[in-house]
C-alpha positions as CSV (number, residue, x, y, z in Angstrom):
1,Q,11.9,-14.9,-7.3
2,V,9.7,-11.8,-7.3
3,R,9.5,-10.1,-3.9
4,L,7.9,-7.1,-2.4
5,V,9.3,-5.4,0.7
6,E,7.3,-2.8,2.6
7,S,8.6,-0.2,5.0
8,G,7.4,2.9,6.8
9,G,4.8,1.6,9.3
10,G,4.7,2.5,12.9
11,L,2.8,4.3,15.7
12,V,1.3,7.7,14.9
13,Q,-1.1,9.9,16.8
14,P,-4.6,10.7,15.4
15,G,-4.3,13.4,12.8
16,G,-0.8,12.5,12.0
17,S,0.9,11.2,8.8
18,L,2.9,8.3,7.6
19,R,4.4,7.3,4.3
20,L,4.7,3.6,3.3
21,S,7.1,2.4,0.7
22,C,7.1,-0.8,-1.3
23,V,10.0,-2.0,-3.4
24,A,9.7,-4.8,-5.9
25,S,12.7,-7.1,-6.7
26,G,13.3,-10.0,-9.0
27,N,12.6,-10.8,-12.6
28,F,9.0,-9.5,-12.9
29,L,9.6,-8.1,-16.5
30,S,6.5,-5.9,-16.6
31,I,4.2,-4.5,-13.9
32,N,0.5,-4.1,-14.6
33,R,-0.6,-2.7,-11.3
34,M,0.7,-2.0,-7.8
35,G,-1.4,-1.3,-4.8
36,W,-2.0,-1.3,-1.1
37,Y,-4.4,-3.4,0.9
38,R,-5.0,-3.5,4.6
39,Q,-6.3,-5.9,7.2
40,A,-7.5,-4.6,10.6
41,P,-7.9,-7.0,13.6
42,G,-10.9,-9.2,13.1
43,K,-11.7,-7.9,9.7
44,E,-11.1,-9.1,6.1
45,R,-8.4,-7.7,3.9
46,E,-9.6,-4.7,2.0
47,L,-8.3,-2.6,-0.9
48,V,-6.8,0.8,0.0
49,A,-5.4,2.1,-3.3
50,T,-4.0,0.9,-6.6
51,I,-2.0,2.5,-9.4
52,S,-1.7,1.1,-12.9
53,N,1.3,0.9,-15.2
54,V,0.1,4.1,-16.9
55,G,-0.6,6.0,-13.7
56,G,-4.3,5.5,-13.2
57,T,-5.3,5.4,-9.6
58,N,-8.2,4.0,-7.6
59,Y,-9.0,4.5,-3.9
60,A,-11.3,3.1,-1.3
61,E,-14.0,5.6,-0.4
62,S,-12.8,5.6,3.2
63,V,-9.3,7.0,2.3
64,K,-10.2,9.4,-0.6
65,G,-8.8,12.8,0.1
66,R,-6.5,11.6,2.8
67,F,-4.3,9.0,1.2
68,T,-2.2,9.3,-2.0
69,I,-0.6,6.4,-4.0
70,S,2.3,7.2,-6.2
71,R,5.2,5.5,-8.0
72,D,8.6,7.1,-8.7
73,N,10.1,4.4,-10.9
74,A,9.3,0.9,-12.2
75,R,9.9,-0.8,-8.8
76,T,8.7,1.5,-6.0
77,V,5.3,2.5,-4.9
78,Y,4.4,4.8,-2.0
79,L,1.3,5.4,0.1
80,Q,1.2,8.8,1.7
81,M,-1.3,8.7,4.5
82,N,-2.6,12.0,6.1
83,S,-5.2,12.8,8.7
84,L,-4.9,9.3,10.1
85,S,-7.5,8.0,12.5
86,P,-7.7,5.0,14.8
87,D,-9.9,3.3,12.1
88,D,-6.8,3.3,9.9
89,T,-5.0,0.9,12.2
90,A,-4.2,-2.2,10.3
91,V,-1.5,-4.3,8.7
92,Y,-0.8,-2.8,5.3
93,Y,0.2,-5.1,2.5
94,C,1.7,-4.2,-0.8
95,N,0.4,-6.0,-3.9
96,M,1.7,-6.3,-7.5
97,I,0.1,-7.8,-10.6
98,Y,2.8,-8.5,-13.2
99,R,3.1,-10.3,-16.5
100,S,-0.6,-9.7,-16.9
101,F,-1.9,-12.3,-14.5
102,L,0.7,-13.2,-11.9
103,E,0.4,-11.7,-8.4
104,V,2.6,-11.3,-5.4
105,W,2.1,-9.9,-1.9
106,G,4.5,-8.3,0.6
107,Q,4.9,-9.4,4.2
108,G,2.9,-6.4,5.5
109,T,3.8,-3.5,7.7
110,L,1.8,-2.5,10.8
111,V,0.3,0.9,11.1
112,T,-1.1,1.9,14.6
113,V,-3.0,5.1,15.1
114,S,-3.3,5.8,18.7
115,S,-2.8,8.6,21.3
């Protein structure tokens, strides 16, 4: 069974930073893309950032210049979030596309930006 487990969420003050981590486990063979999405209260889930198997990245306009997605091995992806604002408050979900067309989601980690 392929699973994603996120960690690193929490409460942070405006202007602060957090780093989210996501570790994949199971027999996924090959990863095509990993990414982060978020869902704020009362809103739809939206893309935050993705990184392909060759390192290509894509960011939502709202996070460009503040967030950085990276991978350090075949199973772990990070989201470094800087200059956080209350608008970034949401549940952040890790996502993985593997074996070309299969998809799995993590359980989500809550990020709250508040003073």
